[in-house]
N, C-alpha and C positions, 0 to 999 in steps of 0.2 A: 478456637479462633486463631487464625494465622496473623502474626504481627509483621508488618513491613520492616525489614532491617533498616535502622536509621541511617547507617552509612550509605547503603544503596540508594535510599530515598534522597539523601542530601546530594549525592553525585548526580542523580537524575535531574534534580531541580537546577543545579548549577549548569549542567550541560544544556538544558532547555533555555535557561536564562541567557546563555551565550549565543546559541544557534538561532533561536527564534527571532530576535531583533535583526540579525543579519539576513535571515530568510525573508522577513517582511520588507526590509529595504530593497532587496533584490526583486521581490514580487511586484512592488508598487513603483519602483523607480527605474529599473533597468529596461531598456528597449528590448523588444522580443528577441533579436539575434543574441544579445548578451545574456538575457535570461535563459535562452536555450543552451548557450555554451556553458553557463553555470550549472544548469541541471544535468548537462551531459557529463560534466566532471563528476557529479554525484553518481551517475549511472556507471561510469568507468570504475569508480571505487566499488560499487555494488557488483560489477562484473568480476572483479578480482576475488571478492568474497564468494560469489557463486561458483567460480571455478574451483576454489579450494574445497567448498562443500561437496562438489560433484566429482572431485578427484581428477580434474583435468591436468594433463601433463603441461609443463611450462610452455612448450610451443603451441599446444592446443589452447591454452589459456590466452596467449597473445592473439591467436587467430580469432578466438571467441570474442575477445574484447574489441578487436578491430571490426569484426563483423557487426556487432551490436552498435558501435559508434557510427559506422558507415550507414547502417540501416536507419538510424535516427536521422541523420542528415538527409538521406534519400527521401524518407517519409515527409520530412519538413518541406522539402523541395517539391514533392509531388502533391502534397496537401490533399485535396479532395479525391484525387485519383487513387492514392495509396493509403491515406490516413484511415478512411472508413474501413477498409479491408483489414488493416492491422487491429483496429478496435474490435471488429467482429471476431477476428481470430482469438483475441484475448478473452472475450466473453465466452466463446466456445470452449476455450481451455478451462476457464474457471467453473463453467457449468457442467462440463462433461468429463474432461480428462482428470483434472485435479481431484474431484470426488472419487473417481475410480482408483486413483493412486492412494488416496487416503484410506480407502476401504480395502486396499490390497487386492483389488479385483483384477488388475492387469499389472504385469511387471514393469519396472522402470530401471533403465540402465543409464550410464553416464551420458551417452549420446542423446537419449530422449530428454534427460534433464537439462542438458545444454541447450537443446532446441526450445524447451519450455522456458528456460531462462531468457533466451533471446526474445521470445514472444512477450513475456512478462515485462522485461525491462524496456524494450522498444515501445510497447504500447503505453507504459506508464510515463515514459519521457514525452511521447507525443501528446498524451493527455494534458500534462503540465504545460507544454508548449502551446497547445491549442487554447486551453482555458485561461491562460494568462491575459488574453485579450480583454477579459472582464475580471480584473484582479480581485475586486471585492467579492464577486460571486465565487471565484475560485477559493478564496479564503474561507467563505462560509461553507463550501463543500468539503474542504479539508477539515473544517471543524467537526463535521459529522464523524469522520474517521478518528480524529483525535479524541473526541468525546467518547466514542465507543471503546477505544483502547484504554483510556484513563479510567473510565467507570468500571470496565470489566476487571482491570487490574486491582483497583482498590476494593471493590465490592467482593470480588473473588477471594482476595487475601483476607478480608475481614469476616466474611460470612460463608465462604465456599465450603460445601459439604459433598455435593453430588458432582462427580467428575464428568466433564464434557467428553473427553477423548483420552482416557487414562493410558492407552498404549502409545499415544502420540505425544501428549503433553499433560502430565499428571497435575500440573498446577492450575490448569484451566477448568472452570466449573460452570455448571448451569446457572448458579446464583450470579456469577459474573456476567453471563449473557443477559439474564433478566435485568441486572443492574444497568447494563449498557443500553438495553431497550428503553428503560425508564429515563435514563439520562439524556439519550438522544431525543426522546419525546419532549422533554423539558427544553432542551437546546433549540429544537426546531420551533417549539411553541413560542419561546422568547424571541427568536428571529422573526417569526411571523408577526408578533405583536409590536416589536420595536421597529422593524425594517420592512417586513413583508417582501422577502426576496422572491423573485420569479425565476426559479432554477430552470424551469422548462417553459419558457414563453408564457408565463402566467397561468398555466394549468395546474391548479392546486392539487387535484387528484394525482396527476402525473408526478408532481413534486413529492408527494407522500410515498408513491411507489418507488421513486428514485432514492429517497432517503432510506427507506426500508431495505432496498436492494443493496445500497452502499454499506449499510450496517451489516447485513448478512455476509457480503463478500469480504468486508474488512475482517470479520471473525474467521472466515475461511482462509484468507491470506495469512493470518497469524498462525492458524493450525498447519497450513501447508509448509510454511517456513520451519515450524517446529518439527514437522515430519522429515524435512530435508536434513535438518541438523541432527535429529536422532539417527537418521540413516548414516550420517557422517560420523556419529559418535562424539559430537561437540555440544556444548551448552549454548554458546553464542556464535554468531556468524563472524565476529571479529572483536577487536578491542579498541576501535577508534573512538567510540563515544562512551565515556565513563558513565556507568550506571545503566546504560542501555545495551552495551555490547557493540555490535558492528552496525554498518549502514543498513544492511538488510533487516536487522532487528528493529530498526526505527521506521522503516518504510514498508514492512511486510503487509500491513493493512492497506496502505495507500496504493500499492501496485495492483492490488486486486480490485479495489473499489473505484479508482479514478477512470479506467476505461469505460465503465458504465456511465459515469457522469459525462464524459466527453462524447460518447455515442449519443446519449440523450440530447446533448447540446446540438450535435450535428443534425439529428432527426428533427428537432424542434425548429431549427433555422431553415429547413427546406420547405 
Protein backbone atom coordinates (compact mmCIF):
# COMPACT_ATOMS: atom_id res chain seq x y z
CA UNK A 1 0.00 0.00 0.00
CA UNK A 2 1.32 3.45 -0.97
CA UNK A 3 1.10 6.04 1.79
CA UNK A 4 0.51 9.67 0.90
CA UNK A 5 3.46 11.69 2.25
CA UNK A 6 2.02 13.84 5.04
CA UNK A 7 4.07 16.91 4.11
CA UNK A 8 2.85 16.82 0.50
CA UNK A 9 -0.73 16.30 1.60
CA UNK A 10 -0.57 19.22 4.03
CA UNK A 11 0.85 21.51 1.35
CA UNK A 12 -1.86 20.42 -1.06
CA UNK A 13 -4.61 21.15 1.45
CA UNK A 14 -3.20 24.56 2.36
CA UNK A 15 -2.83 25.54 -1.29
CA UNK A 16 -6.42 24.54 -2.06
CA UNK A 17 -7.69 26.31 1.06
CA UNK A 18 -6.13 29.55 -0.19
CA UNK A 19 -6.90 29.33 -3.90
CA UNK A 20 -10.39 27.82 -3.87
CA UNK A 21 -12.14 30.69 -2.00
CA UNK A 22 -10.49 33.24 -4.28
CA UNK A 23 -11.57 31.25 -7.31
CA UNK A 24 -15.16 31.01 -6.07
CA UNK A 25 -15.33 34.74 -5.39
CA UNK A 26 -14.10 35.42 -8.91
CA UNK A 27 -16.46 32.86 -10.44
CA UNK A 28 -19.63 34.16 -8.79
CA UNK A 29 -18.91 37.86 -8.35
CA UNK A 30 -16.76 39.09 -11.19
CA UNK A 31 -18.45 40.37 -14.35
CA UNK A 32 -17.55 38.39 -17.44
CA UNK A 33 -14.82 40.77 -18.74
CA UNK A 34 -12.98 40.72 -15.39
CA UNK A 35 -13.51 36.97 -15.06
CA UNK A 36 -12.04 36.53 -18.52
CA UNK A 37 -9.06 38.74 -17.65
CA UNK A 38 -8.44 36.78 -14.44
CA UNK A 39 -8.52 33.46 -16.27
CA UNK A 40 -6.31 34.94 -18.98
CA UNK A 41 -3.67 35.68 -16.34
CA UNK A 42 -3.77 31.99 -15.36
CA UNK A 43 -3.41 31.04 -19.03
CA UNK A 44 -0.35 33.29 -19.37
CA UNK A 45 1.26 31.50 -16.42
CA UNK A 46 0.42 28.18 -18.06
CA UNK A 47 1.97 29.42 -21.33
CA UNK A 48 5.25 30.09 -19.54
CA UNK A 49 5.26 26.58 -18.12
CA UNK A 50 4.29 25.05 -21.46
CA UNK A 51 7.10 26.90 -23.18
CA UNK A 52 9.60 25.56 -20.66
CA UNK A 53 8.32 22.00 -21.08
CA UNK A 54 8.55 22.19 -24.87
CA UNK A 55 11.97 23.90 -24.85
CA UNK A 56 10.89 27.10 -26.58
CA UNK A 57 13.60 29.73 -26.91
CA UNK A 58 12.97 32.98 -25.00
CA UNK A 59 11.76 34.90 -28.05
CA UNK A 60 9.64 31.99 -29.18
CA UNK A 61 8.13 31.78 -25.69
CA UNK A 62 7.17 35.48 -25.78
CA UNK A 63 5.66 35.02 -29.24
CA UNK A 64 3.79 31.90 -28.11
CA UNK A 65 2.37 33.63 -25.04
CA UNK A 66 1.29 36.69 -27.04
CA UNK A 67 -0.29 34.45 -29.67
CA UNK A 68 -2.29 32.51 -27.10
CA UNK A 69 -3.41 35.64 -25.23
CA UNK A 70 -4.39 37.38 -28.47
CA UNK A 71 -6.27 34.31 -29.67
CA UNK A 72 -8.24 34.20 -26.41
CA UNK A 73 -9.30 37.83 -26.84
CA UNK A 74 -10.16 37.28 -30.51
CA UNK A 75 -12.27 34.20 -29.77
CA UNK A 76 -14.15 36.05 -27.03
CA UNK A 77 -14.86 38.85 -29.49
CA UNK A 78 -15.96 36.51 -32.28
CA UNK A 79 -17.96 34.24 -29.94
CA UNK A 80 -20.28 32.13 -32.09
CA UNK A 81 -18.21 32.60 -35.24
CA UNK A 82 -14.91 31.39 -33.82
CA UNK A 83 -15.70 29.81 -30.46
CA UNK A 84 -17.31 26.64 -31.76
CA UNK A 85 -14.43 26.12 -34.19
CA UNK A 86 -11.88 26.35 -31.36
CA UNK A 87 -13.88 23.87 -29.27
CA UNK A 88 -14.16 21.40 -32.15
CA UNK A 89 -10.41 21.72 -32.76
CA UNK A 90 -9.76 20.93 -29.09
CA UNK A 91 -12.04 17.87 -29.16
CA UNK A 92 -10.30 16.65 -32.32
CA UNK A 93 -6.93 17.08 -30.65
CA UNK A 94 -7.92 15.16 -27.53
CA UNK A 95 -9.67 12.36 -29.43
CA UNK A 96 -7.17 11.91 -32.27
CA UNK A 97 -3.78 13.61 -31.88
CA UNK A 98 -3.14 13.24 -28.15
CA UNK A 99 -3.81 9.45 -28.12
CA UNK A 100 -1.45 8.99 -31.09
CA UNK A 101 1.26 10.90 -29.27
CA UNK A 102 0.69 8.95 -26.07
CA UNK A 103 1.04 5.71 -28.00
CA UNK A 104 4.09 7.11 -29.84
CA UNK A 105 2.39 6.39 -33.14
CA UNK A 106 3.41 9.73 -34.62
CA UNK A 107 6.42 11.91 -33.71
CA UNK A 108 6.09 15.17 -31.80
CA UNK A 109 8.49 18.10 -32.08
CA UNK A 110 8.58 21.44 -30.25
CA UNK A 111 6.64 23.23 -32.97
CA UNK A 112 3.84 20.64 -32.95
CA UNK A 113 3.69 20.74 -29.15
CA UNK A 114 3.57 24.54 -29.20
CA UNK A 115 0.63 24.42 -31.62
CA UNK A 116 -1.04 21.83 -29.41
CA UNK A 117 -0.49 24.06 -26.39
CA UNK A 118 -2.14 26.97 -28.18
CA UNK A 119 -5.21 24.87 -29.02
CA UNK A 120 -5.41 23.41 -25.52
CA UNK A 121 -5.02 26.68 -23.62
CA UNK A 122 -7.19 28.85 -25.87
CA UNK A 123 -10.03 26.31 -25.85
CA UNK A 124 -9.80 25.90 -22.07
CA UNK A 125 -9.90 29.66 -21.56
CA UNK A 126 -12.84 30.08 -23.89
CA UNK A 127 -14.69 27.26 -22.13
CA UNK A 128 -14.29 28.98 -18.78
CA UNK A 129 -15.26 32.32 -20.29
CA UNK A 130 -18.36 30.90 -21.99
CA UNK A 131 -19.61 28.72 -19.14
CA UNK A 132 -19.27 31.41 -16.46
CA UNK A 133 -22.62 32.72 -17.70
CA UNK A 134 -24.14 30.03 -15.45
CA UNK A 135 -21.63 30.03 -12.60
CA UNK A 136 -23.35 27.34 -10.53
CA UNK A 137 -23.50 24.99 -13.48
CA UNK A 138 -19.84 25.64 -14.28
CA UNK A 139 -18.90 24.87 -10.68
CA UNK A 140 -20.82 21.58 -10.86
CA UNK A 141 -18.99 20.68 -14.08
CA UNK A 142 -15.64 21.57 -12.55
CA UNK A 143 -16.59 19.29 -9.68
CA UNK A 144 -16.60 16.34 -12.09
CA UNK A 145 -12.93 16.95 -12.90
CA UNK A 146 -11.95 17.70 -9.30
CA UNK A 147 -13.68 14.55 -8.08
CA UNK A 148 -11.95 12.50 -10.78
CA UNK A 149 -8.53 13.89 -9.89
CA UNK A 150 -8.94 13.58 -6.12
CA UNK A 151 -10.41 10.07 -6.13
CA UNK A 152 -7.85 8.77 -8.63
CA UNK A 153 -5.03 10.20 -6.50
CA UNK A 154 -6.14 8.80 -3.15
CA UNK A 155 -7.49 5.45 -4.37
CA UNK A 156 -4.44 4.94 -6.56
CA UNK A 157 -2.09 5.82 -3.72
CA UNK A 158 -3.87 3.53 -1.27
CA UNK A 159 -4.82 0.53 -3.39
CA UNK A 160 -3.05 0.91 -6.73
CA UNK A 161 -1.39 -2.21 -8.12
CA UNK A 162 -2.00 -2.37 -11.87
CA UNK A 163 -0.24 0.43 -13.76
CA UNK A 164 -2.34 2.48 -16.15
CA UNK A 165 0.52 3.73 -18.33
CA UNK A 166 3.85 2.76 -16.72
CA UNK A 167 6.00 4.23 -19.50
CA UNK A 168 4.28 7.62 -19.10
CA UNK A 169 3.32 7.93 -15.45
CA UNK A 170 4.21 4.98 -13.18
CA UNK A 171 2.17 6.39 -10.31
CA UNK A 172 -1.18 6.17 -12.12
CA UNK A 173 -3.12 2.93 -11.77
CA UNK A 174 -6.29 1.25 -12.99
CA UNK A 175 -7.47 1.10 -9.39
CA UNK A 176 -7.27 4.89 -9.36
CA UNK A 177 -9.36 5.04 -12.54
CA UNK A 178 -12.01 2.73 -11.07
CA UNK A 179 -12.02 4.79 -7.88
CA UNK A 180 -12.54 7.93 -9.94
CA UNK A 181 -15.46 6.34 -11.83
CA UNK A 182 -17.12 5.31 -8.56
CA UNK A 183 -16.55 8.71 -6.95
CA UNK A 184 -17.90 10.64 -9.95
CA UNK A 185 -20.94 8.34 -9.98
CA UNK A 186 -21.61 9.19 -6.34
CA UNK A 187 -20.94 12.89 -6.98
CA UNK A 188 -23.35 13.09 -9.89
CA UNK A 189 -25.93 11.02 -8.02
CA UNK A 190 -25.81 13.44 -5.09
CA UNK A 191 -26.09 16.41 -7.43
CA UNK A 192 -29.10 14.88 -9.15
CA UNK A 193 -30.75 14.10 -5.81
CA UNK A 194 -30.07 17.46 -4.15
CA UNK A 195 -30.17 19.84 -7.07
CA UNK A 196 -31.00 18.01 -10.32
CA UNK A 197 -28.68 20.11 -12.50
CA UNK A 198 -29.57 20.27 -16.18
CA UNK A 199 -26.09 20.24 -17.72
CA UNK A 200 -27.43 19.86 -21.24
CA UNK A 201 -30.88 21.45 -21.41
CA UNK A 202 -32.43 18.84 -19.14
CA UNK A 203 -31.53 15.78 -21.20
CA UNK A 204 -30.54 13.24 -18.55
CA UNK A 205 -29.00 10.71 -20.96
CA UNK A 206 -26.94 13.47 -22.57
CA UNK A 207 -25.89 14.60 -19.10
CA UNK A 208 -24.57 11.14 -18.27
CA UNK A 209 -22.69 10.94 -21.57
CA UNK A 210 -21.20 14.38 -20.88
CA UNK A 211 -20.08 13.43 -17.37
CA UNK A 212 -18.56 10.15 -18.59
CA UNK A 213 -16.78 11.98 -21.40
CA UNK A 214 -15.41 14.62 -19.04
CA UNK A 215 -14.16 11.91 -16.69
CA UNK A 216 -12.33 10.11 -19.50
CA UNK A 217 -10.87 13.31 -20.96
CA UNK A 218 -9.77 14.47 -17.51
CA UNK A 219 -7.74 11.28 -17.09
CA UNK A 220 -6.33 11.66 -20.60
CA UNK A 221 -5.36 15.27 -19.89
CA UNK A 222 -3.51 14.16 -16.78
CA UNK A 223 -1.69 11.45 -18.74
CA UNK A 224 -0.87 13.84 -21.57
CA UNK A 225 0.74 16.37 -19.25
CA UNK A 226 2.69 13.55 -17.59
CA UNK A 227 3.92 12.53 -21.05
CA UNK A 228 5.00 16.09 -21.85
CA UNK A 229 6.82 16.34 -18.50
CA UNK A 230 8.52 12.97 -19.00
CA UNK A 231 9.59 14.11 -22.45
CA UNK A 232 11.08 17.24 -20.85
CA UNK A 233 12.68 15.25 -18.03
CA UNK A 234 10.92 17.03 -15.16
CA UNK A 235 8.59 15.90 -12.37
CA UNK A 236 6.41 19.04 -12.17
CA UNK A 237 5.52 21.73 -14.67
CA UNK A 238 6.57 24.38 -12.14
CA UNK A 239 6.76 25.25 -8.46
CA UNK A 240 4.13 27.94 -8.15
CA UNK A 241 1.57 25.83 -6.26
CA UNK A 242 3.04 24.05 -3.20
CA UNK A 243 2.01 20.42 -3.07
CA UNK A 244 0.69 20.52 -6.62
CA UNK A 245 3.66 21.72 -8.67
CA UNK A 246 2.88 24.23 -11.39
CA UNK A 247 -0.26 25.71 -12.89
CA UNK A 248 -0.39 23.03 -15.57
CA UNK A 249 -0.18 20.35 -12.90
CA UNK A 250 -3.37 21.75 -11.40
CA UNK A 251 -5.36 22.29 -14.59
CA UNK A 252 -4.25 19.33 -16.73
CA UNK A 253 -7.59 17.55 -16.37
CA UNK A 254 -9.62 20.73 -16.76
CA UNK A 255 -8.06 21.79 -20.07
CA UNK A 256 -9.01 18.44 -21.59
CA UNK A 257 -12.51 18.10 -20.16
CA UNK A 258 -13.92 21.64 -20.31
CA UNK A 259 -14.07 22.01 -24.12
CA UNK A 260 -16.46 19.05 -24.23
CA UNK A 261 -18.67 20.70 -21.61
CA UNK A 262 -18.59 24.01 -23.45
CA UNK A 263 -19.33 22.40 -26.82
CA UNK A 264 -22.20 20.47 -25.28
CA UNK A 265 -23.58 23.74 -23.94
CA UNK A 266 -23.30 25.39 -27.37
CA UNK A 267 -25.05 22.49 -29.10
CA UNK A 268 -27.80 22.27 -26.47
CA UNK A 269 -28.54 25.99 -26.71
CA UNK A 270 -29.01 25.88 -30.50
